TORMIRO-315832 format. One record per atom (N, C-alpha, C): residue number from 1; residue in one letter; atom name; x, y, z. Coordinates in pm, whole numbers, plus 32768, in hexadecimal, padded with zeros to 4 digits. Layout:
REM TORMIRO-315832
 pos code site    X    Y    Z
 NUM    A   CA    X    Y    Z
...
***
This chain:
REM TORMIRO-315832
 pos code site    X    Y    Z
   1    X    N 6D16 4F11 891C
   1    X   CA 6CBA 4EE6 88D2
   1    X    C 6C3C 4F2C 8943
   2    X    N 6C11 4F99 890E
   2    X   CA 6B83 4FC0 8937
   2    X    C 6B01 4F49 8903
   3    X    N 6AD4 4F48 89A6
   3    X   CA 6A4F 4F17 8981
   3    X    C 69F9 4F61 8A12
   4    X    N 697E 4F5D 89B5
   4    X   CA 6917 4FB4 8A0E
   4    X    C 68B0 4F7F 8A4E
   5    X    N 6878 4F88 8ABB
   5    X   CA 6810 4F2C 8B1C
   5    X    C 67B5 4FDA 8B36
   6    X    N 674D 4FBE 8AE5
   6    X   CA 66EB 5059 8B10
   6    X    C 6675 5010 8B5D
   7    X    N 6671 504E 8C18
   7    X   CA 6632 5050 8C64
   7    X    C 6652 506E 8CDE
   8    X    N 66BC 507E 8D0D
   8    X   CA 66D2 50A2 8D74
   8    X    C 6723 5038 8DCB
   9    X    N 6718 5062 8E48
   9    X   CA 6784 4FEC 8E9A
   9    X    C 671C 4F4A 8E78
  10    X    N 6794 4EDE 8EA9
  10    X   CA 6732 4E64 8E74
  10    X    C 6724 4E12 8F27
  11    X    N 66C3 4DBD 8F42
  11    X   CA 66A6 4DBF 8FA9
  11    X    C 66E8 4D46 8FC1
  12    X    N 670B 4D22 9066
  12    X   CA 6753 4CE8 90AF
  12    X    C 66E6 4C63 90F3
  13    X    N 671D 4C14 9109
  13    X   CA 66E9 4B96 9152
  13    X    C 6670 4BB9 91B0
  14    X    N 65FF 4B96 91AD
  14    X   CA 65A8 4BCA 91F3
  14    X    C 6584 4C63 91B2
  15    X    N 657F 4C7E 9169
  15    X   CA 6565 4D05 911D
  15    X    C 64D3 4CF2 90D2
  16    X    N 649F 4D40 907E
  16    X   CA 6464 4D4D 9021
  16    X    C 64C7 4D6D 8F9C
  17    X    N 6481 4D48 8F4E
  17    X   CA 6485 4D3D 8EB6
  17    X    C 646B 4DD9 8E83
  18    X    N 6493 4DEB 8E37
  18    X   CA 6464 4E5E 8E0A
  18    X    C 63F6 4E1A 8D5C
  19    X    N 63BA 4E5B 8D7D
  19    X   CA 632E 4E36 8D07
  19    X    C 635B 4E1F 8C96
  20    X    N 63A6 4E51 8C4C
  20    X   CA 6400 4E8F 8BB7
  20    X    C 64A7 4E9E 8BC2
  21    X    N 64C3 4E71 8B46
  21    X   CA 650F 4EA8 8B3B
  21    X    C 657C 4E96 8AA6
  22    X    N 65EE 4EFD 8A83
  22    X   CA 6618 4EBA 8A0D
  22    X    C 666F 4ED4 8A0E
  23    X    N 66EA 4E5B 89AD
  23    X   CA 67B0 4E3B 8999
  23    X    C 679C 4E7B 8935
  24    X    N 67EC 4EA8 88FA
  24    X   CA 6842 4EC3 8870
  24    X    C 68BE 4E98 8896
  25    X    N 68E7 4E61 880A
  25    X   CA 696F 4E12 8821
  25    X    C 69F2 4E6E 8800
  26    X    N 6A4A 4E5C 87EC
  26    X   CA 6A8C 4E98 87CC
  26    X    C 6AB5 4E86 8703
  27    X    N 6AE5 4EED 86C3
  27    X   CA 6AFC 4EC3 8640
  27    X    C 6B45 4E55 8624
  28    X    N 6B30 4E1A 85D5
  28    X   CA 6B6B 4D9D 85C1
  28    X    C 6BC0 4D96 851E
  29    X    N 6C17 4DA8 8519
  29    X   CA 6C79 4DA2 84A8
  29    X    C 6C8F 4D1B 845B
  30    X    N 6C58 4D1F 841E
  30    X   CA 6C53 4C7F 839F
  30    X    C 6CF3 4CB1 834D
  31    X    N 6D4B 4D2D 8362
  31    X   CA 6DB8 4D0D 8311
  31    X    C 6DC5 4D39 8269
  32    X    N 6D38 4CD7 823A
  32    X   CA 6D1B 4CEC 81B9
  32    X    C 6C8B 4CFC 81BA
  33    X    N 6C41 4D0A 811B
  33    X   CA 6BC8 4D2E 8141
  33    X    C 6BA7 4C81 811D
  34    X    N 6B46 4C3B 817A
  34    X   CA 6B35 4BB1 8174
  34    X    C 6AA5 4BA2 8144
  35    X    N 6A8F 4B37 811D
  35    X   CA 69F6 4B34 8101
  35    X    C 69CD 4B10 8194
  36    X    N 6962 4B22 81DF
  36    X   CA 6940 4AFA 825F
  36    X    C 68A7 4A87 8224
  37    X    N 6899 4A23 8287
  37    X   CA 684D 49C4 824D
  37    X    C 67F1 49B1 82B8
  38    X    N 6854 499F 8333
  38    X   CA 67B7 49BA 83BD
  38    X    C 67E5 49FA 8427
  39    X    N 677D 49DE 8473
  39    X   CA 67B3 4A1E 84EF
  39    X    C 6747 49D7 8585
  40    X    N 67A3 498E 85E2
  40    X   CA 6774 4946 860F
  40    X    C 6779 4969 86CC
  41    X    N 671A 496E 8703
  41    X   CA 6711 49B6 8794
  41    X    C 66D8 4932 87F9
  42    X    N 672B 4910 8879
  42    X   CA 66F0 48B6 88CA
  42    X    C 66B7 48EC 8941
  43    X    N 664F 4909 8977
  43    X   CA 661B 491C 89F2
  43    X    C 65EC 48CD 8A3D
  44    X    N 65E0 4905 8AA4
  44    X   CA 6574 48C5 8B0A
  44    X    C 6519 490C 8B37
  45    X    N 648E 48CB 8B35
  45    X   CA 6406 4940 8B21
  45    X    C 63E3 48A6 8BAF
  46    X    N 63CB 48BD 8C1B
  46    X   CA 6359 484C 8C5C
  46    X    C 62F6 4870 8C3D
  47    X    N 628D 48ED 8C0B
  47    X   CA 6225 48CC 8BF7
  47    X    C 61EE 492B 8B65
  48    X    N 61E5 4901 8B0A
  48    X   CA 61F4 497A 8A81
  48    X    C 6169 499B 8A81
  49    X    N 6107 4975 8AE0
  49    X   CA 607F 49E5 8AC4
  49    X    C 6097 4A44 8B0B
  50    X    N 60F3 4A6B 8B68
  50    X   CA 60C2 4AC7 8BA6
  50    X    C 6197 4AFB 8BA8
  51    X    N 61D0 4ADC 8B46
  51    X   CA 6257 4B2A 8B1A
  51    X    C 6259 4AEF 8AB3
  52    X    N 62D9 4B57 8A7D
  52    X   CA 62C9 4B82 8A01
  52    X    C 639E 4B99 89EA
  53    X    N 63B4 4B96 8968
  53    X   CA 644B 4B99 893E
  53    X    C 642A 4B8A 88B1
  54    X    N 646F 4C1B 8885
  54    X   CA 6493 4C28 87C8
  54    X    C 64E5 4C43 87CE
  55    X    N 651E 4C5E 8759
  55    X   CA 6580 4C78 8704
  55    X    C 6598 4CCC 86A5
  56    X    N 65CF 4D14 867C
  56    X   CA 65F5 4D6E 85F5
  56    X    C 667E 4D7F 85EE
  57    X    N 669B 4D8D 857A
  57    X   CA 6713 4D9F 8546
  57    X    C 6723 4E17 84DC
  58    X    N 6792 4E67 84C5
  58    X   CA 67AE 4EAE 8470
  58    X    C 6837 4EA6 843B
  59    X    N 684E 4EED 838A
  59    X   CA 68E9 4EBB 835B
  59    X    C 68DE 4F1C 8346
  60    X    N 6977 4F26 82DF
  60    X   CA 6994 4F85 8273
  60    X    C 69FB 4F51 825A
  61    X    N 6A41 4F6B 819D
  61    X   CA 6A65 4F23 8153
  61    X    C 6B31 4F4D 8196
  62    X    N 6B19 4FE3 81D4
  62    X   CA 6B9E 5001 81C5
  62    X    C 6B9B 5065 8229
  63    X    N 6C25 50D2 823F
  63    X   CA 6C3D 5141 829C
  63    X    C 6BEC 51BD 829D
  64    X    N 6BC2 51CA 81FE
  64    X   CA 6BAA 5259 81B4
  64    X    C 6B03 524D 81C7
  65    X    N 6ABC 51CD 81B9
  65    X   CA 6A35 51C2 81A5
  65    X    C 69F0 51F0 81F2
  66    X    N 6981 51CE 8202
  66    X   CA 6913 51FE 829D
  66    X    C 68FE 5161 82AF
  67    X    N 68FB 516D 831D
  67    X   CA 68AB 50D3 835C
  67    X    C 67FB 50F3 8328
  68    X    N 6800 5060 82FB
  68    X   CA 674A 501C 82CF
  68    X    C 66F7 504B 835F
  69    X    N 667A 5071 832D
  69    X   CA 665B 506F 83A6
  69    X    C 6635 4FDA 83D0
  70    X    N 6614 4FD3 8491
  70    X   CA 65E0 4F79 84CE
  70    X    C 659A 4F34 8450
  71    X    N 6596 4E8B 845D
  71    X   CA 6554 4E21 841C
  71    X    C 651D 4DC1 84B9
  72    X    N 649A 4DB3 8474
  72    X   CA 644E 4D94 8508
  72    X    C 6403 4DAD 8539
  73    X    N 63D7 4DA7 85BA
  73    X   CA 6400 4D31 8621
  73    X    C 63C1 4CB9 85CF
  74    X    N 6458 4C3B 85FF
  74    X   CA 643A 4BBE 85F5
  74    X    C 6411 4B85 8649
  75    X    N 63C8 4B58 865E
  75    X   CA 6375 4B28 86DC
  75    X    C 63A2 4A90 8731
  76    X    N 63C6 4A67 87AE
  76    X   CA 640A 49DA 87C2
  76    X    C 6394 4985 87CC
  77    X    N 63B1 4915 87CD
  77    X   CA 636A 4898 87CF
  77    X    C 62F8 48B9 882C
  78    X    N 62B5 4888 8842
  78    X   CA 6213 4884 88C8
  78    X    C 624D 47F4 88E4
  79    X    N 628B 479B 88E3
  79    X   CA 6289 4734 893F
  79    X    C 62E2 4752 89CA
  80    X    N 629E 4712 8A68
  80    X   CA 62DC 4735 8ABC
  80    X    C 634C 4708 8AC5
  81    X    N 63B3 4745 8B0F
  81    X   CA 6428 470A 8B21
  81    X    C 6498 473D 8AEC
  82    X    N 650B 46E7 8ABC
  82    X   CA 6570 4734 8A6A
  82    X    C 6576 471E 89F7
  83    X    N 657A 476B 89AC
  83    X   CA 6560 4742 8918
  83    X    C 658D 478E 88AE
  84    X    N 65F3 4786 8851
  84    X   CA 664B 47BE 87CF
  84    X    C 65AD 47C9 876A
  85    X    N 65D5 485E 8741
  85    X   CA 657A 48A2 86DC
  85    X    C 65CD 48CA 8678
  86    X    N 65A4 48BD 860D
  86    X   CA 65D8 48A8 856B
  86    X    C 657E 492A 8535
  87    X    N 65CF 4997 84CE
  87    X   CA 65B6 49D7 8463
  87    X    C 662D 49EF 83F3
  88    X    N 65D4 49A4 83A2
  88    X   CA 6631 49B2 831B
  88    X    C 6665 4A3F 82D9
  89    X    N 66BD 4A49 82A7
  89    X   CA 66E1 4AD3 827E
  89    X    C 6718 4ABC 820C
  90    X    N 6710 4B3A 81A1
  90    X   CA 673D 4B1B 8115
  90    X    C 6750 4BB9 80F1
  91    X    N 67C8 4BCC 810C
  91    X   CA 67FE 4C7A 80EA
  91    X    C 68A0 4C44 80FF
  92    X    N 68EE 4CCC 80E1
  92    X   CA 6957 4CDA 80DC
  92    X    C 6998 4D22 813B
  93    X    N 69E8 4D40 8184
  93    X   CA 6A24 4D88 81F3
  93    X    C 6AC1 4D64 820F
  94    X    N 6AD4 4DD8 8232
  94    X   CA 6B6D 4DF3 826B
  94    X    C 6B66 4DEB 82F0
  95    X    N 6AF9 4E3B 833B
  95    X   CA 6AC2 4E59 83DB
  95    X    C 6A55 4E14 83FB
  96    X    N 6A61 4E07 846B
  96    X   CA 69C7 4DE4 8472
  96    X    C 69B3 4DC5 8514
  97    X    N 6941 4DFE 8538
  97    X   CA 6919 4E2B 85BA
  97    X    C 68B9 4DE5 85FC
  98    X    N 6886 4DB9 867A
  98    X   CA 6819 4D72 86A0
  98    X    C 67E7 4DFC 8703
  99    X    N 6751 4DE4 873A
  99    X   CA 6731 4DFD 8780
  99    X    C 66A9 4DC5 87B8
 100    X    N 669C 4D92 8826
 100    X   CA 6636 4D3A 8885
 100    X    C 65D5 4D96 88E2
 101    X    N 6556 4D54 88E4
 101    X   CA 650B 4D77 8916
 101    X    C 64D0 4D1A 896E
 102    X    N 64FE 4D52 8A2B
 102    X   CA 64B1 4CE4 8A6A
 102    X    C 641E 4D2E 8AAE
 103    X    N 63D2 4CE2 8ACC
 103    X   CA 6345 4CD1 8B25
 103    X    C 6303 4C83 8B73
 104    X    N 62F4 4CAE 8C13
 104    X   CA 6288 4C4E 8C71
 104    X    C 625F 4C97 8C8C
 105    X    N 61AC 4C4D 8CA8
 105    X   CA 6162 4C88 8D09
 105    X    C 6176 4C49 8DC4
 106    X    N 61D9 4C1F 8D93
 106    X   CA 61D4 4BB1 8E38
 106    X    C 6255 4BE7 8E64
 107    X    N 6286 4C35 8EDA
 107    X   CA 62D3 4C89 8ED0
 107    X    C 6322 4C22 8F5C
 108    X    N 6318 4BC3 8F83
 108    X   CA 6372 4B5C 8FD0
 108    X    C 63CA 4AF2 8F3C
 109    X    N 637E 4B21 8EDE
 109    X   CA 63DA 4A99 8E7E
 109    X    C 63F3 4AF1 8DF3
 110    X    N 6450 4B0D 8DAA
 110    X   CA 645D 4B2F 8D15
 110    X    C 6496 4AD1 8CAD
 111    X    N 64B5 4B0C 8C38
 111    X   CA 64C6 4A8E 8BD8
 111    X    C 654A 4AB1 8BC8
 112    X    N 659B 4A6F 8B80
 112    X   CA 662E 4A61 8B99
 112    X    C 6661 4A4E 8AF8
 113    X    N 66D9 4A88 8AE0
 113    X   CA 6712 4A9A 8A80
 113    X    C 67A1 4A49 8A7C
 114    X    N 6774 49CB 8A59
 114    X   CA 6804 4980 8A6F
 114    X    C 68A2 49A7 8A01
 115    X    N 683C 4990 8944
 115    X   CA 68D2 49A7 8907
 115    X    C 688B 49E2 8892
 116    X    N 68D5 4A23 8847
 116    X   CA 68B3 4A5F 87B3
 116    X    C 6911 4A24 876D
 117    X    N 68EA 49D1 86E6
 117    X   CA 694A 49AE 869D
 117    X    C 6904 49DD 85F1
 118    X    N 6986 4A11 8588
 118    X   CA 6970 4A4A 8542
 118    X    C 69AE 49FA 84D2
 119    X    N 6966 4999 8481
 119    X   CA 69C3 496A 83F2
 119    X    C 69DA 49AD 83A6
 120    X    N 6A31 49A9 834B
 120    X   CA 6A45 49F9 82E1
 120    X    C 6AC4 49A4 8280
 121    X    N 6A9A 49C0 81E8
 121    X   CA 6B1B 497C 818B
 121    X    C 6BAB 49E3 8164
 122    X    N 6C06 498B 817D
 122    X   CA 6C86 4A1F 8156
 122    X    C 6C4B 4A2E 80B1
 123    X    N 6C94 4AC9 8091
 123    X   CA 6C6A 4AD2 8026
 123    X    C 6CE3 4A8A 7FB4
 124    X    N 6C69 4A75 7F5C
 124    X   CA 6C91 4A01 7EC7
 124    X    C 6C9D 4A76 7E34
 125    X    N 6D24 4A83 7E2A
 125    X   CA 6D10 4AF9 7DCF
 125    X    C 6CDF 4AB0 7D2F
 126    X    N 6C7D 4B05 7D14
 126    X   CA 6C7F 4AC6 7C7D
 126    X    C 6CCD 4B0D 7BF1
 127    X    N 6D52 4B0A 7BF2
 127    X   CA 6D80 4B83 7B97
 127    X    C 6DB4 4B3F 7B11
 128    X    N 6D60 4B91 7AC9
 128    X   CA 6D2C 4B6A 7A2B
 128    X    C 6DAA 4BD2 79DE
 129    X    N 6DF7 4B96 796F
 129    X   CA 6E3D 4BB6 792D
 129    X    C 6E6E 4BBA 7898
 130    X    N 6E64 4C19 7844
 130    X   CA 6E46 4C0D 77BC
 130    X    C 6EC5 4C6F 778A
 131    X    N 6F19 4C1C 76FF
 131    X   CA 6F94 4C66 76D2
 131    X    C 6F4D 4C85 7644
 132    X    N 6F87 4CFC 761A
 132    X   CA 6F82 4D1F 7584
 132    X    C 6FF7 4D5E 756C
 133    X    N 7024 4D32 74DD
 133    X   CA 708D 4D4E 7499
 133    X    C 7053 4D9B 7414
 134    X    N 70E9 4DE0 7415
 134    X   CA 70F8 4E3F 737A
 134    X    C 7166 4E32 7352
 135    X    N 717B 4E11 72F6
 135    X   CA 7119 4DAD 7299
 135    X    C 70D7 4D3C 72C5
 136    X    N 7062 4D39 7264
 136    X   CA 7011 4C68 72C2
 136    X    C 7050 4C27 72BE
 137    X    N 701B 4BD2 7318
 137    X   CA 707B 4B45 7316
 137    X    C 7069 4B00 728C
 138    X    N 70CB 4ABE 7272
 138    X   CA 70BB 4A78 71F2
 138    X    C 710B 4AEC 7142
 139    X    N 711C 4B80 719D
 139    X   CA 7164 4BA3 710E
 139    X    C 71F8 4B97 70FA
 140    X    N 7239 4B61 70AD
 140    X   CA 729B 4B78 70BE
 140    X    C 7335 4C09 70B5
 141    X    N 737A 4BEE 7105
 141    X   CA 73AF 4C6B 715E
 141    X    C 7456 4C43 7128
 142    X    N 74B6 4CA2 70EC
 142    X   CA 752B 4C9D 70F2
 142    X    C 758B 4CD4 7139
 143    X    N 7604 4CB6 7138
 143    X   CA 7667 4CEC 71CF
 143    X    C 7658 4D8E 71A4
 144    X    N 7643 4DBD 7246
 144    X   CA 7671 4E51 725E
 144    X    C 75E2 4E80 7257
 145    X    N 7577 4E3E 7220
 145    X   CA 74E0 4E3E 7251
 145    X    C 74D0 4E76 72DD
 146    X    N 7456 4EB8 72EC
 146    X   CA 741F 4ECB 7360
 146    X    C 738E 4E84 7373
 147    X    N 7374 4E23 73D9
 147    X   CA 730E 4DE8 7411
 147    X    C 72D5 4E55 7492
 148    X    N 7262 4E7E 7484
 148    X   CA 71FD 4EAE 7501
 148    X    C 71C9 4E2D 7541
 149    X    N 71D1 4E3A 75A8
 149    X   CA 7162 4E0B 75FA
 149    X    C 7133 4E3F 765B
 150    X    N 70C1 4E14 7663
 150    X   CA 704E 4E73 76F9
 150    X    C 7039 4E07 7732
 151    X    N 7023 4DD1 77BA
 151    X   CA 7015 4DA9 783A
 151    X    C 6F7D 4DF3 785A
 152    X    N 6F20 4DBB 783B
 152    X   CA 6E7F 4DE0 7875
 152    X    C 6E6C 4DA9 78E7
 153    X    N 6E53 4DB5 7962
 153    X   CA 6E29 4D5F 79DB
 153    X    C 6DCD 4D97 7A2D
 154    X    N 6D75 4D4C 7A88
 154    X   CA 6CF4 4D53 7ADA
 154    X    C 6CDD 4CF7 7B32
 155    X    N 6CA1 4D4D 7BA5
 155    X   CA 6C9B 4CD7 7BE1
 155    X    C 6BE4 4CC1 7C09
 156    X    N 6BCF 4C46 7BF9
 156    X   CA 6B40 4C13 7BFC
 156    X    C 6AEE 4BFA 7C58
 157    X    N 6B43 4C2D 7CC0
 157    X   CA 6AE2 4C24 7D4E
 157    X    C 6AD2 4C81 7DA1
 158    X    N 6A55 4CAE 7D74
 158    X   CA 6A43 4D5B 7DA9
 158    X    C 6A65 4D4C 7E29
 159    X    N 6A86 4DBB 7E4A
 159    X   CA 6A85 4E14 7EDA
 159    X    C 6B2D 4DCD 7F46
 160    X    N 6B84 4D88 7EAC
 160    X   CA 6C09 4D43 7ED3
 160    X    C 6C75 4D71 7E88
 161    X    N 6CB7 4DC1 7EBA
 161    X   CA 6D3C 4DCE 7E9B
 161    X    C 6DB6 4D9A 7E86
 162    X    N 6DC0 4D56 7E23
 162    X   CA 6E71 4D04 7E23
 162    X    C 6ED5 4D31 7E1E
 163    X    N 6ED1 4D78 7E86
 163    X   CA 6F61 4DE6 7E87
 163    X    C 6FEA 4D67 7E91
 164    X    N 6FE0 4D1A 7EC4
 164    X   CA 7058 4CB8 7EA5
 164    X    C 708F 4C6B 7E1F
 165    X    N 703A 4C81 7DB8
 165    X   CA 7041 4C3B 7D46
 165    X    C 70C9 4C43 7CD6
 166    X    N 70E6 4BF7 7CA7
 166    X   CA 7177 4C0C 7CAE
 166    X    C 7152 4BF5 7BEB
 167    X    N 7164 4C20 7B92
 167    X   CA 7158 4C14 7AD7
 167    X    C 71B7 4BF4 7AAE
 168    X    N 71DF 4B78 7A56
 168    X   CA 7275 4B70 7A50
 168    X    C 7283 4B4D 7998
 169    X    N 72B2 4B71 7945
 169    X   CA 7289 4B63 78C5
 169    X    C 72DF 4B72 789A
 170    X    N 734C 4AE6 786A
 170    X   CA 73CB 4AF7 781F
 170    X    C 73DD 4AF6 776E
 171    X    N 7442 4B4B 7762
 171    X   CA 7424 4B65 76D4
 171    X    C 743F 4B0C 766B
 172    X    N 7435 4B12 75E6
 172    X   CA 742C 4A49 75AA
 172    X    C 74A7 4A67 7581
 173    X    N 7487 49D6 7523
 173    X   CA 754C 499F 752F
 173    X    C 7586 4A05 74DE
 174    X    N 75E6 49FF 74D1
 174    X   CA 764A 4A7F 745E
 174    X    C 75F1 4B01 7454
 175    X    N 75BE 4B5B 74CD
 175    X   CA 75D6 4BD0 74D4
 175    X    C 75C7 4C0F 756E
 176    X    N 75EB 4C41 7580
 176    X   CA 764B 4CA0 75E5
 176    X    C 75B6 4D06 7617
 177    X    N 75CE 4D1C 7677
 177    X   CA 7581 4DB5 76D3
 177    X    C 75AE 4E09 76FA
 178    X    N 7555 4E72 76B9
 178    X   CA 75A7 4EF4 76B6
 178    X    C 755D 4F52 7730
 179    X    N 7569 4F8D 778E
 179    X   CA 7532 4FC1 77D8
 179    X    C 7504 503C 779C
 180    X    N 7479 505E 77C6
 180    X   CA 7437 50FF 778C
 180    X    C 73BE 50E4 7775
***
């Protein structure tokens, strides 16, 4: 799991903090294209007048597609202390990555990122199926006649592939299936 901090060495006890820095998360694979609902991040910011934490997010639907541009930055709450900030999301993605930007004007204290939480909905497939027959339904058929059926299906949830869908269509009573 690759996670990246862009600012050089971090300071130890009694040292000065860097005035700013960026943390880029590892890529999160949600296993399926899912609807992203919200991004929450918990920070401790002793003095929001001289300290800042913002977060950005980027997404992609599959392994082939390019990443979206970074969205944001979304600001943290301006309330001093430990606070959770929330940004509502409304997009579909399988892969998600976030980037946190932190800054302080006081090199003796720094804002702290405590937690980042992504809320998303598991995919709900909206598979639609229509069935056509030749001859048309209601037409009288005789033994030995062939009835051809055509099943047309689609998934109405944009960006979601219903890869585990199984369609079962039993032949009508007194008929038999002929492969082909």
